[in-house]
C-alpha positions in Angstrom: -11.3 -24.6 28.2 -10.8 -22.7 31.2 -8.6 -20.4 29.2 -11.7 -19.2 27.1 -14.0 -18.7 30.1 -11.6 -16.1 31.3 -11.9 -14.2 27.9 -15.5 -15.0 26.7 -17.3 -13.5 29.4 -15.4 -10.0 29.0 -15.9 -10.1 24.9 -19.6 -10.6 25.8 -19.5 -7.7 27.8 -17.6 -5.3 25.5 -19.7 -6.3 22.8 -23.2 -5.7 24.6 -21.6 -2.3 26.3 -20.8 -0.9 23.0 -23.0 -2.1 21.0 -25.6 0.4 23.5 -22.8 2.9 23.0 -23.3 3.1 19.2 -26.7 3.6 19.3 -26.5 6.5 21.0 -26.8 10.3 19.7 -23.9 12.4 19.2 -21.2 9.8 19.5 -18.9 11.2 17.1 -18.1 14.1 19.6 -16.6 11.6 21.8 -15.4 8.6 19.8 -15.1 7.5 16.2 -18.0 5.2 15.7 -16.7 3.7 12.5 -13.7 2.3 14.4 -15.6 1.4 17.9 -17.9 -0.4 15.6 -15.1 -2.2 13.6 -13.4 -3.5 16.9 -17.3 -4.4 18.4 -17.2 -6.5 15.2 -13.8 -8.1 15.6 -14.5 -8.7 19.6 -17.9 -10.9 18.4 -16.0 -12.9 16.1 -13.5 -13.4 18.7 -16.4 -14.4 21.1 -18.1 -16.6 18.5 -15.0 -18.4 18.1 -14.6 -19.1 21.7 -18.2 -20.6 21.6 -17.3 -22.9 18.5 -14.4 -23.7 20.4 -15.7 -24.9 23.5 -18.6 -26.8 21.8 -15.5 -28.7 19.9 -13.3 -28.9 23.3 -16.5 -30.3 25.6 -16.5 -33.6 24.1 -13.3 -34.2 24.5 -12.6 -32.9 27.8 -11.6 -36.6 29.0 -8.7 -36.8 27.0 -5.5 -37.5 28.8 -3.0 -36.2 26.3 -3.0 -32.1 25.4 -4.1 -30.7 22.5 -1.3 -28.6 21.2 -2.9 -27.0 17.8 -5.8 -26.1 19.6 -3.9 -24.6 22.5 -2.2 -22.1 19.9 -5.5 -21.4 17.8 -7.2 -20.5 21.3 -4.4 -17.9 22.2 -4.3 -16.6 18.7 -8.2 -16.0 19.3 -8.1 -14.0 22.5 -5.0 -12.4 21.6 -6.3 -11.0 18.0 -9.0 -9.5 20.2 -6.8 -8.3 22.6 -4.7 -6.5 20.4 -7.3 -5.0 18.4 -8.5 -3.0 21.9 -5.1 -2.0 22.3 -4.6 -0.6 18.9 -8.1 1.0 19.3 -7.8 2.5 22.0 -3.9 3.1 22.3 -1.4 0.9 24.3 -0.6 3.9 26.4 -3.7 5.5 27.3 -6.1 2.2 27.9 -5.7 -0.5 30.1 -4.6 -2.7 27.7 -1.3 -3.2 29.3 -3.1 -4.9 32.4 -5.3 -7.0 30.3 -2.0 -8.2 28.4 0.2 -9.1 31.6 -3.3 -11.0 33.2 -3.1 -12.7 29.4 0.3 -13.8 29.6 -0.1 -15.1 33.3 -3.3 -17.2 32.1 -1.8 -18.4 29.3 1.1 -19.8 31.2 -0.9 -21.1 33.6 -3.2 -22.9 31.5 -2.2 -23.6 28.3 1.9 -23.9 28.7 4.8 -22.0 27.8 4.6 -22.8 23.7 1.1 -21.5 23.0 1.8 -18.5 25.1 5.3 -17.8 23.6 3.5 -17.6 20.3 0.8 -15.4 21.2 3.1 -13.2 22.9 5.3 -12.8 19.6 2.1 -12.2 17.5 0.8 -9.3 20.2 4.5 -7.8 20.2 5.0 -7.7 16.2 1.1 -6.3 15.8 1.8 -3.6 18.7 5.2 -3.1 17.6 4.1 -2.5 13.7 1.2 -0.3 14.7 3.7 1.4 16.8 5.7 1.9 13.5 2.9 2.9 11.2 2.1 5.4 13.9 5.3 7.4 14.1 5.4 7.3 10.1 2.0 9.2 10.3 0.6 6.3 8.4 -2.0 5.7 10.7 -3.0 7.7 14.2 -2.8 6.8 17.2 -5.8 5.4 19.6 -7.9 5.7 16.3 -11.1 5.3 18.7 -10.3 8.0 20.6 -10.7 12.0 19.9 -9.9 15.1 21.6 -13.7 15.0 23.0 -13.3 11.6 24.8 -11.6 13.8 27.3 -13.2 17.5 29.0 -11.0 19.0 31.3 -8.5 16.5 31.6 -11.2 14.1 32.6 -12.4 11.1 30.7 -15.9 11.0 29.5 -18.7 8.7 31.1 -18.1 5.7 28.3 -14.4 5.8 28.2 -14.2 5.8 32.5 -16.9 2.9 33.0 -14.9 1.2 30.4 -11.5 1.5 32.0 -12.7 0.9 35.5 -14.2 -2.1 34.2 -11.2 -3.5 32.9 -9.2 -2.7 35.7 -11.6 -4.3 38.2 -11.9 -7.2 35.6 -8.0 -7.7 35.3 -7.8 -7.7 39.2 -10.5 -10.5 39.8 -8.7 -12.4 37.0 -5.3 -11.8 38.8 -6.5 -12.7 42.2 -8.3 -15.4 41.1 -5.9 -17.0 38.7 -3.1 -16.5 41.9 -5.6 -18.7 44.1 -6.6 -21.3 42.0 -2.6 -21.6 40.7 -1.9 -21.8 44.4 -4.2 -24.4 45.1 -3.2 -26.2 42.1 0.6 -26.3 43.3 -0.8 -27.6 46.8 -2.7 -30.3 45.4 0.5 -31.2 42.9 2.6 -31.1 46.1 0.3 -33.4 47.9 0.1 -35.6 44.8 4.2 -35.8 44.4 4.3 -36.5 48.1 2.3 -39.6 47.9 3.6 -40.6 45.1 6.8 -40.7 46.9 5.9 -42.8 49.4 4.1 -45.6 47.4 4.9 -48.2 45.6 3.2 -48.1 41.9 2.2 -51.6 41.4 0.6 -52.1 44.8 -0.5 -49.0 46.0 1.2 -49.7 49.4 3.8 -47.7 51.4 7.1 -48.0 49.4 10.3 -49.2 51.3 11.2 -45.8 51.9 8.2 -44.5 53.4 8.0 -47.8 55.6 11.6 -47.3 57.0 10.6 -43.8 58.2 7.6 -44.8 59.9 9.6 -47.7 61.3 11.9 -45.1 62.7 9.3 -43.0 64.2 7.6 -46.1 65.8 11.3 -47.1 67.0 11.4 -43.5 68.8 7.6 -43.9 70.0 9.0 -47.5 71.8 11.7 -46.0 73.6 10.0 -42.7 74.8 6.7 -44.3 75.8 7.7 -47.9 76.2 5.0 -48.9 73.7 5.8 -52.5 71.5 5.1 -52.5 68.2 5.2 -55.6 66.0 7.2 -55.6 62.8 6.4 -58.5 60.0 8.0 -59.2 57.0 6.8 -61.7 54.2 7.9 -63.0 51.0 5.4 -64.7 48.4 6.6 -68.2 47.9 7.7 -69.7 45.0 7.2 -66.9 42.9 9.6 -67.2 40.3 7.8 -70.0 39.8 5.1 -68.1 38.8 6.8 -65.4 36.7 8.0 -68.4 34.9 5.1 -70.2 33.9 2.4 -67.5 33.8 4.3 -64.5 32.5 5.3 -61.2 34.1 2.1 -59.4 33.9 0.5 -62.6 35.7 3.2 -62.1 38.6 2.1 -58.3 38.6 -1.5 -59.3 39.2 -0.4 -61.6 42.1 1.4 -58.7 43.7 -1.7 -56.3 43.4 -3.8 -59.0 45.0 -1.1 -59.7 47.7 -1.2 -55.4 48.4 -5.0 -55.4 48.0 -4.9 -58.4 51.1 -2.5 -57.0 53.2 -4.0 -53.5 52.9 -7.1 -54.6 54.0 -5.6 -56.4 57.3 -4.5 -53.6 58.8 -5.9 -52.8 62.3 -6.0 -49.4 62.8 -4.9 -46.1 60.9 -1.6 -46.0 62.4 -0.7 -49.2 60.8 1.8 -49.6 57.7 1.5 -52.2 54.8 4.5 -52.0 52.5 6.5 -53.3 49.5 9.8 -53.1 50.0 11.5 -54.8 47.2 10.2 -57.6 44.3 7.4 -60.0 46.1 9.1 -59.0 49.9 6.1 -57.3 52.0 6.0 -55.8 55.5 4.1 -54.6 58.0 4.4 -52.3 60.8 1.5 -52.8 63.5 1.6 -50.0 66.2 1.0 -50.4 69.8 0.6 -54.3 69.0 1.6 -57.8 71.0 3.0 -61.0 70.1 -0.6 -62.9 70.3 -2.0 -60.3 68.0 0.2 -60.0 65.5 0.2 -63.7 65.3 -3.5 -63.7 64.6 -3.1 -61.2 62.5 -0.4 -62.6 60.2 -2.4 -66.2 60.4 -5.5 -64.7 59.5 -3.8 -63.0 56.1 -2.0 -66.4 55.5 -4.8 -68.6 55.5 -6.7 -65.8 53.4 -4.2 -65.6 50.6 -3.8 -69.4 50.3 -7.4 -70.2 50.4 -8.5 -68.0 47.5 -7.6 -69.2 43.9 -7.8 -66.5 41.1 -7.9 -66.2 37.8 -5.6 -64.1 35.5 -5.6 -64.1 31.7 -7.5 -67.6 31.6 -5.0 -68.9 34.3 -6.0 -70.2 37.4 -3.4 -69.2 39.9 -2.9 -69.9 43.7 -0.2 -67.9 46.1 1.0 -68.6 49.3 3.0 -66.3 51.8 5.3 -67.3 54.5 5.6 -64.2 57.3 8.1 -63.8 59.8 7.0 -61.1 63.2 8.7 -59.8 65.8 7.1 -58.0 68.8 9.4 -55.4 69.6 10.0 -55.0 73.6 13.6 -53.5 73.5 16.6 -53.4 71.1 16.9 -51.3 67.5 14.5 -51.2 64.6 17.7 -52.8 62.9 17.7 -56.1 65.3 13.9 -55.8 64.8 14.3 -56.2 61.1 17.3 -59.0 61.6 15.1 -60.8 63.9 11.7 -60.6 61.3 14.0 -61.7 58.5 15.6 -64.9 60.6 12.0 -65.8 61.2 10.6 -65.4 58.0 13.6 -67.9 56.5 12.9 -70.1 59.4 9.1 -70.4 58.0 10.6 -70.6 54.0 13.2 -73.8 55.3 10.3 -75.5 57.7 8.1 -76.1 54.2 6.9 -72.4 53.3 3.2 -71.2 54.0 3.8 -70.2 57.5 4.0 -67.6 60.4 7.0 -67.5 62.5 6.5 -64.8 65.6 9.4 -64.5 68.2 9.8 -61.2 70.7 12.5 -59.0 70.8 13.4 -58.0 74.1 16.2 -55.4 75.5 19.1 -56.3 73.2 20.9 -54.8 70.8 
């Protein structure tokens, strides 16, 4: 629809402009009215085809998949009209080349390589065939133009106005397209960055991003002596859930835990992550032992107290958590300490929180 939107206003303006011109007396002195009328009819047909395509595409605008045949049809409609202009006014004596280059850029940006390649091939064949016929003397070059189109080396008013508008239209279209493309590329880059940092199932941070944030927080602690807390959590008896209810139910349980952890963060600097399987992690910035114990206990009790239904099954899940307040030492030591606390909680009966403090040790 965007590709049509770039051509339809131009086609409509072309039809209105030349329809008015065809009604003026003495037109034969500056152009060939029959050729101009035929070109105007071709452009009007392209505009009508564009409107019909828009009406057909609008109800399908939210369709996720591409429409390759429709894309090719859209390209052929536009290319046919532009080739008609190039042949009628001459590829060398008209702004056809400017239009054609802008059309290729629009096609590549909005419709993809295959439809644009088909349109380019169609235009190349049409223009080349016309050039051969011109060289053979079968058809005249630029049949819409006559010697009277130029006076004292200058184009008459109708031709000059048309050229100026085409150049201006192509310039605006090219600049607008570049701005749109850069904005689109920025959005895609931001999306890719977010995807590279996000776990696809739970929408929490993934392990790589969590480790990057942990390194940053470790550097901050070493420089400013601000403690942070690291939490490792593991869903209890998760294999039993998968074996009893299926992996889909297990995935839903992980999503539920992810939402619970994300909702339990205190400040924007905190990070909740899924670091593998049923294993989760929390990074709490500027946090002490008592606060991390309170946060973990609240999350643990919320999860244990909930029963949710998935595919007709009533499922309960619990989580064991190992937490450490990092006052000193390395990030690797903090991870080992949190992991040891997690397994201590597992051995003591699961569904519990174990918190310790890491001092200045490596």
